[in-house]
Biopython code that builds the backbone (N, CA, C, O; Angstrom):
import numpy as np
from Bio.PDB.StructureBuilder import StructureBuilder

atoms = [
    (1, "MET", "N", (-78.533, -51.280, 120.358)),
    (1, "MET", "CA", (-79.803, -51.262, 121.044)),
    (1, "MET", "C", (-79.595, -51.103, 122.552)),
    (1, "MET", "O", (-80.272, -50.292, 123.184)),
    (2, "LEU", "N", (-78.675, -51.863, 123.129)),
    (2, "LEU", "CA", (-78.460, -51.799, 124.573)),
    (2, "LEU", "C", (-77.985, -50.419, 125.002)),
    (2, "LEU", "O", (-78.417, -49.902, 126.032)),
    (3, "LYS", "N", (-77.101, -49.825, 124.219)),
    (3, "LYS", "CA", (-76.610, -48.477, 124.528)),
    (3, "LYS", "C", (-77.750, -47.463, 124.477)),
    (3, "LYS", "O", (-77.847, -46.586, 125.336)),
    (4, "GLU", "N", (-78.611, -47.585, 123.470)),
    (4, "GLU", "CA", (-79.724, -46.650, 123.343)),
    (4, "GLU", "C", (-80.697, -46.798, 124.511)),
    (4, "GLU", "O", (-81.183, -45.797, 125.037)),
    (5, "LEU", "N", (-80.983, -48.019, 124.917)),
    (5, "LEU", "CA", (-81.862, -48.239, 126.063)),
    (5, "LEU", "C", (-81.298, -47.562, 127.308)),
    (5, "LEU", "O", (-82.021, -46.895, 128.048)),
    (6, "LYS", "N", (-79.998, -47.740, 127.528)),
    (6, "LYS", "CA", (-79.363, -47.172, 128.716)),
    (6, "LYS", "C", (-79.284, -45.648, 128.660)),
    (6, "LYS", "O", (-79.355, -44.985, 129.695)),
    (7, "SER", "N", (-79.139, -45.093, 127.463)),
    (7, "SER", "CA", (-78.980, -43.637, 127.359)),
    (7, "SER", "C", (-80.313, -42.884, 127.348)),
    (7, "SER", "O", (-80.353, -41.715, 127.734)),
    (8, "LYS", "N", (-81.393, -43.519, 126.918)),
    (8, "LYS", "CA", (-82.657, -42.802, 126.752)),
    (8, "LYS", "C", (-83.706, -43.094, 127.820)),
    (8, "LYS", "O", (-84.725, -42.408, 127.890)),
    (9, "LEU", "N", (-83.465, -44.105, 128.652)),
    (9, "LEU", "CA", (-84.444, -44.470, 129.669)),
    (9, "LEU", "C", (-83.815, -44.429, 131.055)),
    (9, "LEU", "O", (-82.607, -44.610, 131.210)),
    (10, "GLN", "N", (-84.652, -44.189, 132.059)),
    (10, "GLN", "CA", (-84.188, -44.287, 133.430)),
    (10, "GLN", "C", (-84.330, -45.740, 133.852)),
    (10, "GLN", "O", (-85.441, -46.239, 134.031)),
    (11, "LEU", "N", (-83.207, -46.409, 134.007)),
    (11, "LEU", "CA", (-83.200, -47.829, 134.318)),
    (11, "LEU", "C", (-82.518, -48.082, 135.656)),
    (11, "LEU", "O", (-81.535, -47.425, 135.999)),
    (12, "GLU", "N", (-83.043, -49.030, 136.398)),
    (12, "GLU", "CA", (-82.337, -49.573, 137.556)),
    (12, "GLU", "C", (-81.631, -50.830, 137.034)),
    (12, "GLU", "O", (-82.222, -51.909, 136.989)),
    (13, "VAL", "N", (-80.369, -50.679, 136.644)),
    (13, "VAL", "CA", (-79.640, -51.787, 136.032)),
    (13, "VAL", "C", (-79.251, -52.786, 137.115)),
    (13, "VAL", "O", (-78.717, -52.415, 138.160)),
    (14, "ARG", "N", (-79.523, -54.043, 136.850)),
    (14, "ARG", "CA", (-79.186, -55.121, 137.792)),
    (14, "ARG", "C", (-77.736, -55.549, 137.594)),
    (14, "ARG", "O", (-77.197, -55.446, 136.492)),
    (15, "PRO", "N", (-77.103, -56.033, 138.677)),
    (15, "PRO", "CA", (-75.669, -56.352, 138.616)),
    (15, "PRO", "C", (-75.307, -57.500, 137.672)),
    (15, "PRO", "O", (-74.146, -57.613, 137.278)),
    (16, "ASN", "N", (-76.262, -58.352, 137.299)),
    (16, "ASN", "CA", (-75.923, -59.452, 136.390)),
    (16, "ASN", "C", (-75.883, -59.025, 134.925)),
    (16, "ASN", "O", (-75.675, -59.863, 134.047)),
    (17, "SER", "N", (-76.079, -57.737, 134.648)),
    (17, "SER", "CA", (-75.949, -57.218, 133.287)),
    (17, "SER", "C", (-74.492, -57.319, 132.852)),
    (17, "SER", "O", (-73.576, -57.178, 133.662)),
    (18, "ARG", "N", (-74.293, -57.567, 131.551)),
    (18, "ARG", "CA", (-72.942, -57.680, 130.996)),
    (18, "ARG", "C", (-72.818, -56.692, 129.844)),
    (18, "ARG", "O", (-73.527, -56.799, 128.844)),
    (19, "GLU", "N", (-71.931, -55.751, 129.988)),
    (19, "GLU", "CA", (-71.761, -54.666, 129.016)),
    (19, "GLU", "C", (-71.666, -55.204, 127.598)),
    (19, "GLU", "O", (-70.831, -56.060, 127.303)),
    (20, "GLY", "N", (-72.529, -54.697, 126.717)),
    (20, "GLY", "CA", (-72.469, -55.035, 125.312)),
    (20, "GLY", "C", (-73.173, -56.303, 124.895)),
    (20, "GLY", "O", (-73.361, -56.534, 123.701)),
    (21, "GLU", "N", (-73.584, -57.163, 125.877)),
    (21, "GLU", "CA", (-74.232, -58.407, 125.458)),
    (21, "GLU", "C", (-75.525, -58.729, 126.203)),
    (21, "GLU", "O", (-76.363, -59.460, 125.675)),
    (22, "TYR", "N", (-75.709, -58.202, 127.419)),
    (22, "TYR", "CA", (-76.928, -58.507, 128.175)),
    (22, "TYR", "C", (-77.242, -57.349, 129.109)),
    (22, "TYR", "O", (-76.357, -56.815, 129.778)),
    (23, "LEU", "N", (-78.513, -56.970, 129.144)),
    (23, "LEU", "CA", (-78.979, -55.918, 130.023)),
    (23, "LEU", "C", (-80.205, -56.418, 130.760)),
    (23, "LEU", "O", (-81.184, -56.839, 130.144)),
    (24, "GLU", "N", (-80.146, -56.371, 132.070)),
    (24, "GLU", "CA", (-81.321, -56.664, 132.883)),
    (24, "GLU", "C", (-81.543, -55.445, 133.764)),
    (24, "GLU", "O", (-80.639, -55.007, 134.475)),
    (25, "ALA", "N", (-82.752, -54.902, 133.711)),
    (25, "ALA", "CA", (-83.032, -53.669, 134.427)),
    (25, "ALA", "C", (-84.514, -53.566, 134.756)),
    (25, "ALA", "O", (-85.355, -54.236, 134.157)),
    (26, "VAL", "N", (-84.805, -52.714, 135.718)),
    (26, "VAL", "CA", (-86.187, -52.401, 136.068)),
    (26, "VAL", "C", (-86.539, -51.068, 135.423)),
    (26, "VAL", "O", (-85.782, -50.100, 135.499)),
    (27, "VAL", "N", (-87.705, -51.042, 134.787)),
    (27, "VAL", "CA", (-88.200, -49.864, 134.081)),
    (27, "VAL", "C", (-89.545, -49.504, 134.698)),
    (27, "VAL", "O", (-90.323, -50.388, 135.059)),
    (28, "LYS", "N", (-89.815, -48.230, 134.818)),
    (28, "LYS", "CA", (-91.140, -47.787, 135.298)),
    (28, "LYS", "C", (-92.116, -47.800, 134.126)),
    (28, "LYS", "O", (-91.729, -47.545, 132.986)),
    (29, "THR", "N", (-93.374, -48.095, 134.409)),
    (29, "THR", "CA", (-94.368, -48.203, 133.338)),
    (29, "THR", "C", (-94.583, -46.890, 132.600)),
    (29, "THR", "O", (-95.046, -46.906, 131.460)),
    (30, "ASN", "N", (-94.263, -45.751, 133.211)),
    (30, "ASN", "CA", (-94.425, -44.494, 132.480)),
    (30, "ASN", "C", (-93.388, -44.344, 131.364)),
    (30, "ASN", "O", (-93.516, -43.446, 130.532)),
    (31, "ASP", "N", (-92.365, -45.204, 131.328)),
    (31, "ASP", "CA", (-91.382, -45.230, 130.240)),
    (31, "ASP", "C", (-91.685, -46.315, 129.202)),
    (31, "ASP", "O", (-90.901, -46.528, 128.278)),
    (32, "LEU", "N", (-92.814, -46.993, 129.356)),
    (32, "LEU", "CA", (-93.132, -48.133, 128.492)),
    (32, "LEU", "C", (-93.258, -47.750, 127.026)),
    (32, "LEU", "O", (-92.789, -48.489, 126.160)),
    (33, "GLU", "N", (-93.872, -46.625, 126.727)),
    (33, "GLU", "CA", (-94.033, -46.206, 125.331)),
    (33, "GLU", "C", (-92.669, -45.974, 124.672)),
    (33, "GLU", "O", (-92.438, -46.427, 123.551)),
    (34, "ALA", "N", (-91.776, -45.278, 125.359)),
    (34, "ALA", "CA", (-90.433, -45.029, 124.827)),
    (34, "ALA", "C", (-89.650, -46.334, 124.709)),
    (34, "ALA", "O", (-88.925, -46.538, 123.735)),
    (35, "LEU", "N", (-89.792, -47.209, 125.690)),
    (35, "LEU", "CA", (-89.118, -48.513, 125.653)),
    (35, "LEU", "C", (-89.569, -49.317, 124.441)),
    (35, "LEU", "O", (-88.739, -49.841, 123.697)),
    (36, "ASN", "N", (-90.876, -49.415, 124.240)),
    (36, "ASN", "CA", (-91.388, -50.174, 123.091)),
    (36, "ASN", "C", (-90.934, -49.570, 121.770)),
    (36, "ASN", "O", (-90.642, -50.308, 120.830)),
    (37, "ALA", "N", (-90.868, -48.243, 121.677)),
    (37, "ALA", "CA", (-90.423, -47.592, 120.440)),
    (37, "ALA", "C", (-88.973, -47.977, 120.119)),
    (37, "ALA", "O", (-88.645, -48.239, 118.962)),
    (38, "ILE", "N", (-88.124, -48.010, 121.116)),
    (38, "ILE", "CA", (-86.721, -48.404, 120.904)),
    (38, "ILE", "C", (-86.645, -49.863, 120.473)),
    (38, "ILE", "O", (-85.892, -50.206, 119.561)),
    (39, "LEU", "N", (-87.424, -50.720, 121.126)),
    (39, "LEU", "CA", (-87.379, -52.147, 120.797)),
    (39, "LEU", "C", (-87.907, -52.410, 119.388)),
    (39, "LEU", "O", (-87.323, -53.211, 118.658)),
    (40, "VAL", "N", (-88.994, -51.756, 118.992)),
    (40, "VAL", "CA", (-89.527, -51.924, 117.633)),
    (40, "VAL", "C", (-88.510, -51.425, 116.611)),
    (40, "VAL", "O", (-88.316, -52.057, 115.572)),
    (41, "LYS", "N", (-87.865, -50.307, 116.895)),
    (41, "LYS", "CA", (-86.854, -49.753, 115.987)),
    (41, "LYS", "C", (-85.739, -50.759, 115.714)),
    (41, "LYS", "O", (-85.283, -50.883, 114.578)),
    (42, "HIS", "N", (-85.302, -51.471, 116.735)),
    (42, "HIS", "CA", (-84.166, -52.388, 116.597)),
    (42, "HIS", "C", (-84.567, -53.833, 116.290)),
    (42, "HIS", "O", (-83.824, -54.556, 115.625)),
    (43, "LEU", "N", (-85.740, -54.254, 116.774)),
    (43, "LEU", "CA", (-86.107, -55.675, 116.685)),
    (43, "LEU", "C", (-87.364, -55.955, 115.877)),
    (43, "LEU", "O", (-87.683, -57.113, 115.604)),
    (44, "GLY", "N", (-88.079, -54.904, 115.492)),
    (44, "GLY", "CA", (-89.365, -55.122, 114.836)),
    (44, "GLY", "C", (-90.445, -55.332, 115.890)),
    (44, "GLY", "O", (-90.185, -55.223, 117.088)),
    (45, "HIS", "N", (-91.635, -55.629, 115.445)),
    (45, "HIS", "CA", (-92.757, -55.822, 116.370)),
    (45, "HIS", "C", (-92.552, -57.083, 117.204)),
    (45, "HIS", "O", (-91.851, -58.000, 116.777)),
    (46, "PRO", "N", (-93.155, -57.137, 118.382)),
    (46, "PRO", "CA", (-92.961, -58.308, 119.246)),
    (46, "PRO", "C", (-93.458, -59.594, 118.592)),
    (46, "PRO", "O", (-94.462, -59.597, 117.879)),
    (47, "VAL", "N", (-92.743, -60.677, 118.846)),
    (47, "VAL", "CA", (-93.187, -61.988, 118.371)),
    (47, "VAL", "C", (-94.261, -62.536, 119.303)),
    (47, "VAL", "O", (-94.990, -63.463, 118.948)),
    (48, "LYS", "N", (-94.353, -61.952, 120.505)),
    (48, "LYS", "CA", (-95.394, -62.322, 121.457)),
    (48, "LYS", "C", (-95.756, -61.087, 122.265)),
    (48, "LYS", "O", (-94.919, -60.530, 122.976)),
    (49, "LYS", "N", (-97.009, -60.663, 122.152)),
    (49, "LYS", "CA", (-97.490, -59.493, 122.892)),
    (49, "LYS", "C", (-97.986, -59.912, 124.276)),
    (49, "LYS", "O", (-98.479, -61.024, 124.467)),
    (50, "GLY", "N", (-97.845, -59.001, 125.227)),
    (50, "GLY", "CA", (-98.362, -59.238, 126.565)),
    (50, "GLY", "C", (-99.867, -59.460, 126.538)),
    (50, "GLY", "O", (-100.586, -58.776, 125.811)),
    (51, "GLY", "N", (-100.344, -60.420, 127.334)),
    (51, "GLY", "CA", (-101.765, -60.727, 127.380)),
    (51, "GLY", "C", (-102.207, -61.749, 126.361)),
    (51, "GLY", "O", (-103.365, -62.166, 126.371)),
    (52, "LYS", "N", (-101.318, -62.162, 125.483)),
    (52, "LYS", "CA", (-101.631, -63.153, 124.443)),
    (52, "LYS", "C", (-100.791, -64.410, 124.679)),
    (52, "LYS", "O", (-99.633, -64.324, 125.088)),
    (53, "HIS", "N", (-101.373, -65.555, 124.422)),
    (53, "HIS", "CA", (-100.631, -66.811, 124.507)),
    (53, "HIS", "C", (-100.000, -67.090, 123.143)),
    (53, "HIS", "O", (-100.622, -66.855, 122.107)),
    (54, "ALA", "N", (-98.785, -67.584, 123.147)),
    (54, "ALA", "CA", (-98.118, -67.931, 121.884)),
    (54, "ALA", "C", (-97.125, -69.053, 122.130)),
    (54, "ALA", "O", (-96.461, -69.099, 123.165)),
    (55, "GLU", "N", (-97.036, -69.944, 121.176)),
    (55, "GLU", "CA", (-96.016, -70.986, 121.186)),
    (55, "GLU", "C", (-94.835, -70.466, 120.383)),
    (55, "GLU", "O", (-94.959, -70.231, 119.182)),
    (56, "LEU", "N", (-93.711, -70.288, 121.020)),
    (56, "LEU", "CA", (-92.527, -69.777, 120.334)),
    (56, "LEU", "C", (-91.694, -70.939, 119.813)),
    (56, "LEU", "O", (-91.441, -71.907, 120.530)),
    (57, "THR", "N", (-91.271, -70.834, 118.557)),
    (57, "THR", "CA", (-90.486, -71.897, 117.938)),
    (57, "THR", "C", (-89.166, -71.321, 117.420)),
    (57, "THR", "O", (-88.946, -70.112, 117.482)),
    (58, "GLY", "N", (-88.310, -72.171, 116.919)),
    (58, "GLY", "CA", (-87.045, -71.752, 116.325)),
    (58, "GLY", "C", (-86.170, -71.019, 117.322)),
    (58, "GLY", "O", (-86.155, -71.343, 118.509)),
    (59, "GLU", "N", (-85.436, -70.020, 116.827)),
    (59, "GLU", "CA", (-84.528, -69.248, 117.682)),
    (59, "GLU", "C", (-85.283, -68.537, 118.804)),
    (59, "GLU", "O", (-84.788, -68.452, 119.927)),
    (60, "ALA", "N", (-86.478, -68.025, 118.505)),
    (60, "ALA", "CA", (-87.276, -67.342, 119.532)),
    (60, "ALA", "C", (-87.599, -68.293, 120.677)),
    (60, "ALA", "O", (-87.513, -67.907, 121.843)),
    (61, "GLY", "N", (-87.967, -69.519, 120.363)),
    (61, "GLY", "CA", (-88.263, -70.517, 121.393)),
    (61, "GLY", "C", (-87.039, -70.870, 122.224)),
    (61, "GLY", "O", (-87.139, -71.040, 123.439)),
    (62, "LYS", "N", (-85.880, -70.982, 121.571)),
    (62, "LYS", "CA", (-84.637, -71.287, 122.294)),
    (62, "LYS", "C", (-84.280, -70.166, 123.263)),
    (62, "LYS", "O", (-83.956, -70.418, 124.424)),
    (63, "VAL", "N", (-84.341, -68.933, 122.780)),
    (63, "VAL", "CA", (-83.991, -67.792, 123.626)),
    (63, "VAL", "C", (-84.981, -67.670, 124.782)),
    (63, "VAL", "O", (-84.577, -67.451, 125.924)),
    (64, "ALA", "N", (-86.263, -67.809, 124.495)),
    (64, "ALA", "CA", (-87.272, -67.720, 125.550)),
    (64, "ALA", "C", (-87.006, -68.752, 126.635)),
    (64, "ALA", "O", (-87.091, -68.434, 127.821)),
    (65, "GLY", "N", (-86.686, -69.974, 126.253)),
    (65, "GLY", "CA", (-86.363, -71.012, 127.227)),
    (65, "GLY", "C", (-85.126, -70.679, 128.041)),
    (65, "GLY", "O", (-85.076, -70.937, 129.244)),
    (66, "MET", "N", (-84.135, -70.108, 127.388)),
    (66, "MET", "CA", (-82.885, -69.754, 128.054)),
    (66, "MET", "C", (-83.081, -68.693, 129.143)),
    (66, "MET", "O", (-82.375, -68.698, 130.152)),
    (67, "ILE", "N", (-84.047, -67.778, 128.935)),
    (67, "ILE", "CA", (-84.248, -66.712, 129.923)),
    (67, "ILE", "C", (-85.372, -67.041, 130.912)),
    (67, "ILE", "O", (-85.803, -66.172, 131.671)),
    (68, "GLY", "N", (-85.844, -68.284, 130.905)),
    (68, "GLY", "CA", (-86.828, -68.697, 131.894)),
    (68, "GLY", "C", (-88.245, -68.821, 131.388)),
    (68, "GLY", "O", (-89.173, -68.997, 132.178)),
    (69, "GLY", "N", (-88.427, -68.732, 130.083)),
    (69, "GLY", "CA", (-89.759, -68.863, 129.497)),
    (69, "GLY", "C", (-90.476, -67.528, 129.428)),
    (69, "GLY", "O", (-90.068, -66.554, 130.061)),
    (70, "ILE", "N", (-91.545, -67.497, 128.655)),
    (70, "ILE", "CA", (-92.355, -66.294, 128.492)),
    (70, "ILE", "C", (-93.793, -66.643, 128.867)),
    (70, "ILE", "O", (-94.413, -67.517, 128.261)),
    (71, "ARG", "N", (-94.305, -65.952, 129.867)),
    (71, "ARG", "CA", (-95.664, -66.186, 130.337)),
    (71, "ARG", "C", (-96.648, -65.301, 129.571)),
    (71, "ARG", "O", (-96.249, -64.389, 128.846)),
    (72, "THR", "N", (-97.920, -65.583, 129.743)),
    (72, "THR", "CA", (-98.973, -64.881, 128.999)),
    (72, "THR", "C", (-98.890, -63.368, 129.152)),
    (72, "THR", "O", (-99.070, -62.650, 128.169)),
    (73, "GLU", "N", (-98.624, -62.861, 130.350)),
    (73, "GLU", "CA", (-98.620, -61.410, 130.578)),
    (73, "GLU", "C", (-97.353, -60.717, 130.075)),
    (73, "GLU", "O", (-97.278, -59.488, 130.083)),
    (74, "GLN", "N", (-96.372, -61.479, 129.644)),
    (74, "GLN", "CA", (-95.095, -60.923, 129.213)),
    (74, "GLN", "C", (-95.050, -60.667, 127.708)),
    (74, "GLN", "O", (-95.768, -61.295, 126.930)),
    (75, "THR", "N", (-94.187, -59.730, 127.321)),
    (75, "THR", "CA", (-93.984, -59.394, 125.916)),
    (75, "THR", "C", (-92.587, -59.834, 125.519)),
    (75, "THR", "O", (-91.649, -59.723, 126.309)),
    (76, "PHE", "N", (-92.441, -60.339, 124.283)),
    (76, "PHE", "CA", (-91.146, -60.858, 123.840)),
    (76, "PHE", "C", (-90.851, -60.400, 122.419)),
    (76, "PHE", "O", (-91.658, -60.582, 121.507)),
    (77, "TYR", "N", (-89.689, -59.807, 122.254)),
    (77, "TYR", "CA", (-89.170, -59.388, 120.949)),
    (77, "TYR", "C", (-87.996, -60.297, 120.607)),
    (77, "TYR", "O", (-87.216, -60.665, 121.485)),
    (78, "CYS", "N", (-87.872, -60.656, 119.345)),
    (78, "CYS", "CA", (-86.744, -61.475, 118.930)),
    (78, "CYS", "C", (-86.472, -61.245, 117.446)),
    (78, "CYS", "O", (-87.382, -61.285, 116.618)),
    (79, "SER", "N", (-85.202, -61.003, 117.128)),
    (79, "SER", "CA", (-84.805, -60.779, 115.747)),
    (79, "SER", "C", (-83.587, -61.645, 115.452)),
    (79, "SER", "O", (-82.528, -61.474, 116.057)),
    (80, "ASP", "N", (-83.747, -62.563, 114.528)),
    (80, "ASP", "CA", (-82.683, -63.494, 114.144)),
    (80, "ASP", "C", (-81.963, -62.904, 112.934)),
    (80, "ASP", "O", (-82.500, -62.887, 111.826)),
    (81, "LYS", "N", (-80.749, -62.425, 113.158)),
    (81, "LYS", "CA", (-79.959, -61.841, 112.070)),
    (81, "LYS", "C", (-78.857, -62.830, 111.697)),
    (81, "LYS", "O", (-78.736, -63.886, 112.318)),
    (82, "ASP", "N", (-78.065, -62.501, 110.703)),
    (82, "ASP", "CA", (-77.057, -63.419, 110.183)),
    (82, "ASP", "C", (-76.128, -63.994, 111.246)),
    (82, "ASP", "O", (-75.914, -65.205, 111.307)),
    (83, "ASP", "N", (-75.581, -63.122, 112.077)),
    (83, "ASP", "CA", (-74.542, -63.558, 113.003)),
    (83, "ASP", "C", (-74.988, -63.680, 114.451)),
    (83, "ASP", "O", (-74.223, -64.154, 115.291)),
    (84, "ALA", "N", (-76.233, -63.256, 114.767)),
    (84, "ALA", "CA", (-76.677, -63.246, 116.155)),
    (84, "ALA", "C", (-78.196, -63.203, 116.247)),
    (84, "ALA", "O", (-78.896, -62.926, 115.273)),
    (85, "VAL", "N", (-78.678, -63.486, 117.449)),
    (85, "VAL", "CA", (-80.091, -63.345, 117.772)),
    (85, "VAL", "C", (-80.189, -62.221, 118.804)),
    (85, "VAL", "O", (-79.522, -62.253, 119.838)),
    (86, "TYR", "N", (-81.030, -61.227, 118.509)),
    (86, "TYR", "CA", (-81.237, -60.083, 119.378)),
    (86, "TYR", "C", (-82.613, -60.253, 120.011)),
    (86, "TYR", "O", (-83.567, -60.619, 119.325)),
    (87, "TYR", "N", (-82.728, -59.992, 121.311)),
    (87, "TYR", "CA", (-83.999, -60.232, 121.983)),
    (87, "TYR", "C", (-84.240, -59.233, 123.112)),
    (87, "TYR", "O", (-83.320, -58.576, 123.600)),
    (88, "ALA", "N", (-85.493, -59.142, 123.503)),
    (88, "ALA", "CA", (-85.895, -58.361, 124.674)),
    (88, "ALA", "C", (-87.188, -58.955, 125.215)),
    (88, "ALA", "O", (-88.098, -59.299, 124.461)),
    (89, "ALA", "N", (-87.247, -59.067, 126.527)),
    (89, "ALA", "CA", (-88.445, -59.558, 127.195)),
    (89, "ALA", "C", (-88.868, -58.530, 128.234)),
    (89, "ALA", "O", (-88.035, -57.985, 128.958)),
    (90, "LEU", "N", (-90.160, -58.272, 128.301)),
    (90, "LEU", "CA", (-90.720, -57.354, 129.279)),
    (90, "LEU", "C", (-91.575, -58.159, 130.238)),
    (90, "LEU", "O", (-92.567, -58.772, 129.842)),
    (91, "TRP", "N", (-91.183, -58.150, 131.498)),
    (91, "TRP", "CA", (-91.862, -58.926, 132.522)),
    (91, "TRP", "C", (-92.503, -57.980, 133.531)),
    (91, "TRP", "O", (-91.807, -57.467, 134.407)),
    (92, "PRO", "N", (-93.810, -57.732, 133.433)),
    (92, "PRO", "CA", (-94.485, -56.871, 134.402)),
    (92, "PRO", "C", (-94.438, -57.506, 135.802)),
    (92, "PRO", "O", (-94.494, -58.727, 135.949)),
    (93, "TRP", "N", (-94.338, -56.663, 136.799)),
    (93, "TRP", "CA", (-94.308, -57.144, 138.185)),
    (93, "TRP", "C", (-95.737, -57.358, 138.680)),
    (93, "TRP", "O", (-96.580, -56.471, 138.543)),
    (94, "ALA", "N", (-96.009, -58.514, 139.247)),
    (94, "ALA", "CA", (-97.305, -58.757, 139.876)),
    (94, "ALA", "C", (-97.396, -57.971, 141.188)),
    (94, "ALA", "O", (-98.482, -57.537, 141.574)),
    (95, "SER", "N", (-96.268, -57.786, 141.871)),
    (95, "SER", "CA", (-96.254, -57.123, 143.181)),
    (95, "SER", "C", (-96.244, -55.597, 143.095)),
    (95, "SER", "O", (-96.510, -54.923, 144.090)),
    (96, "ASP", "N", (-95.943, -55.048, 141.922)),
    (96, "ASP", "CA", (-95.892, -53.599, 141.754)),
    (96, "ASP", "C", (-96.226, -53.265, 140.298)),
    (96, "ASP", "O", (-95.352, -53.345, 139.435)),
    (97, "PRO", "N", (-97.470, -52.896, 140.015)),
    (97, "PRO", "CA", (-97.885, -52.655, 138.632)),
    (97, "PRO", "C", (-97.201, -51.465, 137.960)),
    (97, "PRO", "O", (-97.430, -51.223, 136.775)),
    (98, "LEU", "N", (-96.372, -50.721, 138.682)),
    (98, "LEU", "CA", (-95.659, -49.594, 138.099)),
    (98, "LEU", "C", (-94.255, -49.961, 137.629)),
    (98, "LEU", "O", (-93.512, -49.098, 137.163)),
    (99, "ARG", "N", (-93.891, -51.233, 137.748)),
    (99, "ARG", "CA", (-92.539, -51.670, 137.374)),
    (99, "ARG", "C", (-92.577, -52.851, 136.406)),
    (99, "ARG", "O", (-93.481, -53.686, 136.433)),
    (100, "ILE", "N", (-91.562, -52.882, 135.556)),
    (100, "ILE", "CA", (-91.381, -53.952, 134.574)),
    (100, "ILE", "C", (-89.908, -54.339, 134.586)),
    (100, "ILE", "O", (-89.036, -53.471, 134.634)),
    (101, "THR", "N", (-89.632, -55.619, 134.543)),
    (101, "THR", "CA", (-88.255, -56.063, 134.360)),
    (101, "THR", "C", (-88.006, -56.212, 132.858)),
    (101, "THR", "O", (-88.791, -56.829, 132.138)),
    (102, "LEU", "N", (-86.906, -55.635, 132.413)),
    (102, "LEU", "CA", (-86.467, -55.743, 131.026)),
    (102, "LEU", "C", (-85.264, -56.671, 130.989)),
    (102, "LEU", "O", (-84.293, -56.467, 131.717)),
    (103, "LYS", "N", (-85.329, -57.679, 130.149)),
    (103, "LYS", "CA", (-84.192, -58.554, 129.883)),
    (103, "LYS", "C", (-83.917, -58.440, 128.383)),
    (103, "LYS", "O", (-84.761, -58.814, 127.568)),
    (104, "ALA", "N", (-82.756, -57.932, 128.022)),
    (104, "ALA", "CA", (-82.431, -57.723, 126.602)),
    (104, "ALA", "C", (-81.009, -58.159, 126.355)),
    (104, "ALA", "O", (-80.136, -57.984, 127.206)),
    (105, "GLY", "N", (-80.776, -58.732, 125.183)),
    (105, "GLY", "CA", (-79.422, -59.167, 124.901)),
    (105, "GLY", "C", (-79.182, -59.568, 123.474)),
    (105, "GLY", "O", (-80.055, -59.493, 122.608)),
    (106, "ILE", "N", (-77.958, -59.998, 123.268)),
    (106, "ILE", "CA", (-77.473, -60.438, 121.966)),
    (106, "ILE", "C", (-76.794, -61.785, 122.178)),
    (106, "ILE", "O", (-75.911, -61.922, 123.024)),
    (107, "LEU", "N", (-77.212, -62.766, 121.407)),
    (107, "LEU", "CA", (-76.590, -64.094, 121.453)),
    (107, "LEU", "C", (-75.896, -64.319, 120.118)),
    (107, "LEU", "O", (-76.544, -64.390, 119.074)),
    (108, "LYS", "N", (-74.584, -64.428, 120.161)),
    (108, "LYS", "CA", (-73.822, -64.700, 118.941)),
    (108, "LYS", "C", (-74.060, -66.138, 118.512)),
    (108, "LYS", "O", (-74.163, -67.037, 119.346)),
    (109, "LYS", "N", (-74.147, -66.346, 117.207)),
    (109, "LYS", "CA", (-74.333, -67.720, 116.697)),
    (109, "LYS", "C", (-72.988, -68.387, 116.490)),
    (109, "LYS", "O", (-72.931, -69.542, 116.067)),
]
sb = StructureBuilder()
sb.init_structure("model")
sb.init_model(0)
sb.init_chain("A")
sb.init_seg("    ")
for serial, (resi, resn, name, xyz) in enumerate(atoms, 1):
    if name == "N":
        sb.init_residue(resn, " ", resi, " ")
    sb.init_atom(name, np.array(xyz, "f"), 0.0, 1.0, " ", f" {name:<3s}", serial, name[0])
structure = sb.get_structure()
């Protein structure tokens, strides 16, 4: 998933990204449709859609807490597989409506 995101989207990758396990990047909103298609392909539909309030439990709740929580305007994908938890969070910028921060990764169990 991380390789596909990097190869198919124009991303401003942040330096705290770790090859193969964590990607943090800025995405322009005009790439949002393609971004969501990649995330649905790998993770299924979001467990929390932007603009909706949700209480996240289990692995999704743990991951959300680890990355700083998920606010109402943010979207969160999470897929708990046998050996790992795969996730992605989309954080729209309040200061620039044309940008979104993407936080995506894999947590080994």
